[in-house]
N, C-alpha and C positions, 0 to 999 in steps of 0.2 A: 676840244672840239669834237666833232663827229669830221669833218674832213680834216683830220689827224693834226692840223695847229694848233696849239693849247697857250691859255693863261698863263700869266705868272705862278697862280697858284695850282693848277692841272703842272707844271712842269716839276716844280716842288715837290707835289705829291706822286709826278714820278719818278722822279732823282730820289725820293725818300724809299718809295716801292722795291725800286732795284736794289739798293742797300741792303734794304731788308731781307730780300730775295739771296744776295750774295751771300750772306753771312747765314743764313739756313741752310744753303747748300752745302756751302764750304764744311758746316758742321756734318751736315750729312753724309760728304764725302770723306770727312776724316775719318766716320765710325765704320765706313761702307769695306769688306771686305773685296778684294781681288777677284776675279775669276776667270778661267781659263782664257773666253772667249776677247775679255777685255787685253788680258797681257800680249796676247797672241800677238794681235795686230803691231805689238811695241816689238817685238823677237822677229818678226817677216821685215817689217821696218829695217830694221838694223843689219839683217842680212843682205841689204844691198846697198853696196857702198856710193854708188851714186846712185842718182835719182832715176836716170834713165834707166836703171837697171830693175827698178820694179816691177816693170810688170814681166818679166820674166821668173822672176819669186814670188811673183802671186800667181804663178800658172795652176789652176785648179784649186787656187782659193775662193774662188766665185764674188771678190768684191773688186772694184777697178782703184787707182789709185792717190785719190786726193784726200784719204784718210792717212793712208802709210805715208804720202808724201808730207803733210804734218808735220808728223811723228817724227820722221827721218830729220828734217830742220829743225824742228825744237829737240829734241835731243842733240844734236848737234852744239844747239846753244846752249843746253842747260847739264847735259850729262849726267841726268837722272831718272831714273823710270818714274817718278811723279808729273811728270812731263804731260803723262795721260790723261790725269786729273785736271791738270793746268789746262791743257787744250781741251776738253771739253765743257769744262765751265766756261772757257774764253768763248769758247764760239756758240753756246747759247744764249752769253750775255750780249753776244752781238745782233743774234736774232731779236732776243727782247727791248734791245734799244730800238731797234727800227719798230717792231711791233707797238711799241708804248710811242711812239713819237711822230710814226708817221702813220699810222693803221686809222683807217675810217670808223673805229668801234668807241663805244661809250666808254668813259673813263674806268664805269665800276667793271664792266666786263674785260678789261683790261687787268684789272687787280683780280678777277677772277682767275685770269689766263695764268697770270702769275703764281697762284698757288695751284693750279692744277697740277694735274700728274704730270705729262710731258715735259712743260718746263722744268720743274720742282723736284723731280725727280728722276724719271726714266731716259733723258737725254743727256742731263749735267750729270749724274751721279752714275751712270752705267756709261760707260767710257767706249762708246760705240762711234760708228759713224755716221748716225741716222740726226743727231743735232746740226750735221753740217749742211744735211739737205733740208732743215726748218731757217737756218740762216739764209742760203741762197732761194729757199721759194719767198721768203719776206720780202728778200733784196728783188728778186723778180719784181713782186707787186707794188715797190717803192719805184725803181725804176719806168715800169709800166708806162705811168701817164707821161714819162718823158721819149719814148723808145725813138721817136722822128730825131730827135737831138740827140740820142746817146746810144744808137742801136749794136754798136760793138762792146760798147759793156756790156748790153741784156744778153748779147752771144754768148758773149764771154760766161755770164754767169751758170746760163743754159748748160754751154760746154763744162764748167764745173761740177754741174747741178749730174748732169748725166755720171762723170766719173768720180761722184759718191758711195751710188751702189745701185744696186738691179732695180731695184724697186723705181727709183728718181729717172733711170733711165726712161722707164716708159712715160713717165710724168711728163719727162722733159718733150717727148714727141707732140703730146695734149697739147701742151704750150706753146711749141711751136705754131701748131696747127691753129692756134686762139690768135698768135702772133698775127701768120700769114692773114686770116680772115678781117681784122681789123686794119692791116695794112691796103687790103682790097679794097673794103668797105671805105676807108680814110678818103684813099685816092679819087673813087666813084662820086662821096658826094664834094670832096672840096673842088673837083672840076668843075662843079656845078653852082662853086659858092665863091664869091666875091670877096669874102673874110679871109686874113692872113695873119698868122702869125708863127713864129719861130718855134713854138712849142707844137703846135697841131699841122704844120705842112708836110706833106708827106714825103717821104724820102725818094730821091731817083731809086728808080726800080730794081736797078741792078746793083744796090747798097744792099738792100733788102736779101735779092737775091744771095749775094756773098756771105751776108750774116746768117742766112738760113743753111747755106753749103758748109759755113765754120762748125756749126751745131751740129749739124746730122757728121759729118767727121769725128768731132766729140763723139758723140752716139755707138759709132763705129769702133771706134776706138775704147771707148766702153766694151760693148760686145767682145770686141779681141781681145780684151784683157779677163774677162769674166767667165768666155765661153770654155766649158772644158773640154777635155780630149779622154782618151778613150781608157787611161788609168785612172781616173775618178770613181771613189768608191762612196761620193756624198750625195750625189742627185743622178735619176734615173731620166736627166731631160732628153739625153742623145737617143733614147727607146722608144720616146711616144711617139704614139699612133694619131692618125688624122681622126680618129674615132674618142681618143680619147684627150682632142686636144678638144674635138666640136660640142662632147660631153661637157667640159669643164665652161665651155663658152655658154652652151645652154643653160646649166645650171646656176651661173652668175646671172645673167637673163631672167631666169626666173625668180632668184634668190639675192636680189646684191647686198645685203644685209650680212650673209652667212658668217662671214669671216671678220667681223668688227666689232666680236660683242664686247671686247675692251674699252674702246672707244663708247659705244653704247650698252653701259653694263644694265644690269635690272630688267633687260627688255627679253621678248619671248622674240624669238626667230624671227616673225610673222613681222611683230613690232617693231624688228630693226630693216625689214625691207621697208617696210613703211616709212620709214624714217628717212634710210635713203632718197627714197620717191620725194618725201616731202621737202628735203633741201635741194633737191635738182628743182622742185617747183619754185623756189624762191628764189632760181635766177632764171626761170623764163623769162623777165622781161628784157634779158639779154639771150635770145636763146641760143647763139654757138656757146656758150658758157653754162648752159645749162645740159648740151649736148657734150661737152668736156667735160667735166664733171662725169655725166653716165661712162665715157669713155673711159675716163681716169678709175672709177670704180671697176669696170672690167678688166684694165689693165691689173692692177695689184689685186684684183680675184685670181686671175688666172697666173699669175705669179705663186701664191699662196696656194693654192688650189695643185696643181703641176710641179713646182718644182720643192718646195718646202713649207709646211705650217708656218701658220703666221704668230709673230709672239706680241706683244705691247709695245716694244720699239719699232716693227714693222707697221702695224696698225696705224702707230699715229702718224704717220706720214698721209694716209688718206686723210685724216682731221684737219692737218695742217695743209695740205694742198688742199678741201673746203673751204680754209680760213683764205687763204691766197683768192682763189676766186671773188669770194663774196667782198673780200678788199677792195680787187680790183674793179668791179661791178658796182660797190658802193663810191668809188670814189668817181666813176664817169658819170652816175646819176645825179650824183653831188655836184658833179661840175655844170649840168645841167642846170641845178635849181640856182646856182649863182653866177653864171656867167650867162648872162643874156644872149650875150653873140655868138657863143658858141652852141644856140640850139640849132641855128639855122640848119646846122651839115648832121651833129650828133643825135639830136631829137630824134632824127628822121628813122635811124637805123635801131632802134629799140623800140619797142610794145608802147612805149610810154605818150606818143604822138598817135595812139590808134584807140581814142573815145576811152568808152566804157573798159572795153578789155586792158589797157593799159593801166587805166585806174586799179582795177581789179590784180594784174601783175603787181602794179607798183606796191600796193599794198600784202601782198605775199610776201614780197620779197623784204619790205621792212618788219614783219609778223617774224620769220624767218631770222632776218638778224639777232633782232631785239627778246625776240623766243625761244624758237628753235634754238639757237647757239647759246644762249644764255644757259636753257635747261642742261644741254651737252656738257656747258663746262661745270656745272653745279654738280653733274654725275663725276667728273672726271676730279674734282676737287675732293670727291668723299672715295675715290680710288686711290688718289697721293696718299690721303691720310692711311690707308692700309698700306699700301707698300712703304710709305717711311717708317710706321710702325716698327713692321716686321724687320726691314732692315735695321735698325735702333736698336731692336731688342733681341735678336737673333741673329747669327752670323750665317753670312750666307754664301761661306766657303771654309775651308780646313786650312787653306793655303797660309796665313797668315799665324794662325796658332803654333801651326807645324814650323813653319820659319822661326816663332820667337823659340820651340823647342829645340831648334837647332843651334842658335848663337846661344842660347842657355847651357849648352853644354860642350866644354871647348872639345872634348874628341872628336864631335861631327860637324864643326865649323866647315872641315872640308870635306864633308865626307860626300861620295858621289852617289845621286839618287837614281836607283831601275825603279818606275812604277807599270804598275798592270792593275789598269788599264794607264798604257802612259800619257794617253791626255790628259789625265787628270793632275797632271804636276806642271802644266802648263801656265799655270798661274805663279808660279813660285819663283822666277827671275825679278818678279817686281821685288819681294821681299829677302832675295838672298841669291850668293854668288855660287850656293851651290852646285857641280856641274849633274847635268839630266842626261842619263846614258838610253838611247832608246834599242831596247835589246830586239823588237822587232823589226830594226832598221841596223841594230847593228854598229851604230855611231852615235858620237855626242852632240846631242843639238838642243835646241832649249823649245821647241816645238817641234810636233809629230806631221807626218805626210797623211793626206786622207785619200793615198794615191793606192796603187797594185803595188809599189815599193815597199809597200809595209806592209810584213806579214801577217797574212789573215788569220792564222792559226800557231798560237804559241804552248808549250808545256809549261807546266811549273818544272820541270828537272830540266827543258834549258834554259830559265830562267835563274835557277839557284847554277847551271854553268856560266852563265854568262858572267852572274855576280861573281864568282870566283876568279876568271879570267881579268874581270876588271879589278879588282883587288890585287893579282897578283902582278899585273903590267903597270899600274899607275900607283901603287903603295900606297893606297888610300885609306879609308873606311868604306866600306859599302852597306847604305840601307835598301832594304826592299819594301817597299809602299804598296800594298795590296788593298784595294779597293772589291775584290770578290771575297770579303771576312764572310757575309753572311751565309754563300751559299758553301764556303770550303768549311766552316763553323758545321753544318747539315751533312756535309760527309762524315765529318771525326763521327759525329753521333753514331753513322752505320756502322763503322768500326767491328762494334762486339756482334753485328750481326752477319759479319761474312765469314764463311768459311776459312780455317789456314789452307796457307795457298793460293789465295785468290786474288789480283792484285786489279779490281775493275778499274776501268778508266772513266772518270767524271767529265761531263763537256756543261760550258757555260757560253749560251750566245749573245750576244750583245750588239750595239749603235754599231754602223758601218759595214757588217756583215764580219764581225770578230770574234773568234772562238780562244775560249782558256781552257785547256785540258790540265788535269792532275790525276795523279793516282794516291792510294794509300802510302805506297814506298815512298813516293814523290814528297808526301806530309810529312812522313817521316824523318825523311832529308834535312825538311826547315825545318822542322820541330828541333830538331839535332844538331843542325849547322849552324843554327840563326838562333836571337833570343827576341823576343818581343819585346819593345823598348818604349812604344808608347803609343796610343791609338786615339783617332782624329774621329769623333761619331757626332757631334752636335750640330754640325752644318745643314741648312735647310735646301741646299741640291743636293749633288750627286756627289760631291766631292769630299768625301768621309773615307777613312781607310785606316787600316793597322799597320805598324812597323817595325819592322825584323832588321835587327841590326846582322849580318855575318861576321861567325867569329871569328 
């Protein structure tokens, strides 16, 4: 039913849908090759001996602690890197349970949501922290009608949400403001009413203030954990000027849909702007929630424009936020229709009580729930088909194939891996126990540092020297894993054109302000002192490389 309660048949359909979803996600996940950003989180979590050490380990990482804490605890119990997939799927399973059993949407909309891109693929299969945001936002919507009875639970949800990712931290501020507005209006209206119930009786004011302070402290902790210092090479957020910030804000005001192409696919930029406006208009029946959606859109857009470009997973948080606000408003309006005793106070604080204007806003709200959101869900079902097919048909990373190669060759099962770029090997710890040596940092480690501690420039000569040194001191085979094979190959083709006695320096600039230099003499040393043992060039992302074994 629309209020979230279900008949026996609907419960059976929900259970069946959830079982089929779980079977599909497990199958897709089994065929999904892990890549560096996924495995990096587990490597970071395992660097901390105790949970309270995570904020220090996460310095300059740009993410709060919740995801890493879950992985740390999960690994302590399981002792297997597969915990990445288990936790990721489990989190989304919990979110879908709340959505199917508690959300006031139509049953067929819930079915569409199950097979749309975010719950079917992006959040459970890609093992990142963004699925936790969906669970916690849906948890917030579930608890919100009972906020007077369970204020500390609601505050706890917001604290966890703020410490899930930077994007959600901004949305927590909006949700906290909406909660505060509801507390103020609830108190004002209830003071004029003779009706009372434990569910609707406003909190003593100091209780809400205490809950709000707790949430703000949680947001502060997230900010302290994620705020970069001057050593970072990932973001330029520390040097933003007021004009850059103002320009980004003005751009979001003019074009609110500019960063949501993945949520609203196949639409022109002006159409995406229009969609955002229409979704906001669907909440005008509860004006603060319409304002909240606008503020949340601005907050996410500012992060996308000033910090880093959004991917599918980041944009999905906006749509989850949209669903959360519509969920809360739809539940409140439903309560007014089904509970005459509540109309005396709740009816007065929505546009429903204002004649023709209220009727119009009600129709717009219902049109957006059953029309607008459904259209978006249908589009996301097609997007899900694209991503699932791509993942099943093509390798997204060479890490699994490389690990299988190492295990199939006894001589390389204990080989030490040296990569350039070194971050291309960060997914390897999921599949193999081969140690990684980071030549730019001159240390063994399973993940690199995106700071100035990692040398911005390294040469092929220095890489070869490091490989020889590690082989001599460790007594293990050393494999050089080079991802620059295309530009290196182009320089080899130039050798006949180079005059005798010349040894020009070739340079390649890439992500994070890094450079790789090599010379013809360096290439000659590589081809003489090492032999190509394998190449992996079939992955859809950049985790492709050629492997050389040091003789």
